[in-house]
N, C-alpha and C positions, 0 to 999 in steps of 0.2 A: 731112518734117522735124517733129520733135516740137514745137518752138516754135510753128510755124504752126498745128498742130492744137490746142494748148492755149490759145492766146490768141484773144480774140474779134475779129471783123472790125473793130469800132469801134476797138479798140486798135491793130490792124495799120495802119489807115488813118492813124493819128496818128504813126507812125514816120517820122522825117525824116532820121535819121543812122544809118548802119550801118558797123561795122568788121568786116572778115573776115580771117581768117588761114587759109591752106590750104597743106598740104604734099602734093604729088602723089606718087604711087608712081613708082618708076623702072621701066624696062623689065625684066621678069623674064628670068632666064637660061634658064629652062625654059619651053617653050611651054605646058606644062600649067598654069602659074600665070598665064598671060596673062588668064584670065577674071577674076581678082581685080583687076587693074589696070583692065580694061575696066569692071567693076562700079563701082569707085571713081570713075572718070571720069564715068560716066553719073549716078551719084548726086550728084556735085558739080554737074553741068550742071542736073539737075532741081532741086536745092536753090536754085541761083541763079535759075532760071526762076520757081520758086514765090515766092521773095522779091521778085523784080522785079515780078511781077504782083500780089502781095498788099500791097505798100507803094506805093500810088500817089502819096503825098506825099513820097517819098524825094528828098532834095535833096543829101545829102552821102554819099560812099562812100570809105572808106579800106580798101584791100585790100593784104595782103602775101601774095604767092604764091611758094612755093618750087617750082621746076620741075625735075623729074628725068627728063622725057622725053628720049629720044635715039634716033635723030638727028632734029633739028629745025633749021629755018632761023631761028627766033626772029622771026617776022613776024606781023603782025596778020592774022587770018583762019585761022590754024592752029587745031587742036583745043584747045590749051591756052588760047587767048584767047576762044573762043566763049562760055563761061559769063559772063565779065565784060562782054562786049559786050551781053548781054541787058539790063543795067541802063540802058544808053543808049537803048534802043528804046522805052521807055515814057515817055509825057509829054514827048517831044521832047528828052530828055536830062537830065543832072544839073546842078546848079549848081556842084558842086565834086567832083572825083575826085582821089584821091591813090593811085597804084598803085606798089608797090614789088615789083620782081621780084628773085628770088635764083636764081642758077644758077652753078655753078662753071666751066662750060665756056665761058662768054662773059665778056668784060671788062665792068667796071662801066659804062663809057661806053656800050657797046652796049645793056646792060640799061636804062639810064636813057633812052636815045633811044627804045627800043621802048615803055617805060612811058609816056613823054611822048606818043607817037603814040596809044597806047591811051586815055589820058586825053582827048585831043582828040576821039576818036571817041565817047566816052561823054558828054562835056559838051555843053551848049548852046553854039553858036558865040559868042554874045555874052559869056557868062560866061567862056569859055575865053580870049577876047581880053582881057577885063578882068584876069584872073589873069596873063596873060603881060605885059601892060603894067605891072602892079604889080611883077612879078619883074624886068623890065628896069629900071624906075625904081630899085629897090633895088640892083641891080648897079651902076648908074651913080653913085649917091650914095656908094657905098663903105661901109665899116664906120662905125658911129656910136660916137664916143668920148665918155666922160663928161667934162664941163668943170668940174663942181664936185662936191665930195664932202661929204656931210653926215655929221657925226660926232655921235652921241648918246651921252652918258655918263650913267650913272645912279648 
């Protein structure tokens, strides 16, 4: 990855927040083109592995992943999820992970459930529990309504 080759190790150590967007290749119709999908998947895995090992102080990860593999069961542990799981193996996990999965063949609820489970695997258990408690508290309080309106006229 060019970014890792051009930045110094001191600067890489200081990186604490990363946002990733990745669109996977779909399964090719002709087996002659399968090598291009395989090459892309391998380079994505290697890029995630290099980033996870080069950024030891990484605490926050936002990832948007468009999955076009088929057929899959959309479970953690399949080949599409392995590169993202690498970020959770270094330093005991992340403080915050936000994963958004996009795939037309599965419903949004299923995608959100799998993304939530993936976030749980990547994050430190204590930090995940804190985030879930905050989410639950926000759901229980309901929407916040403004009680007063401030009008400024000039």
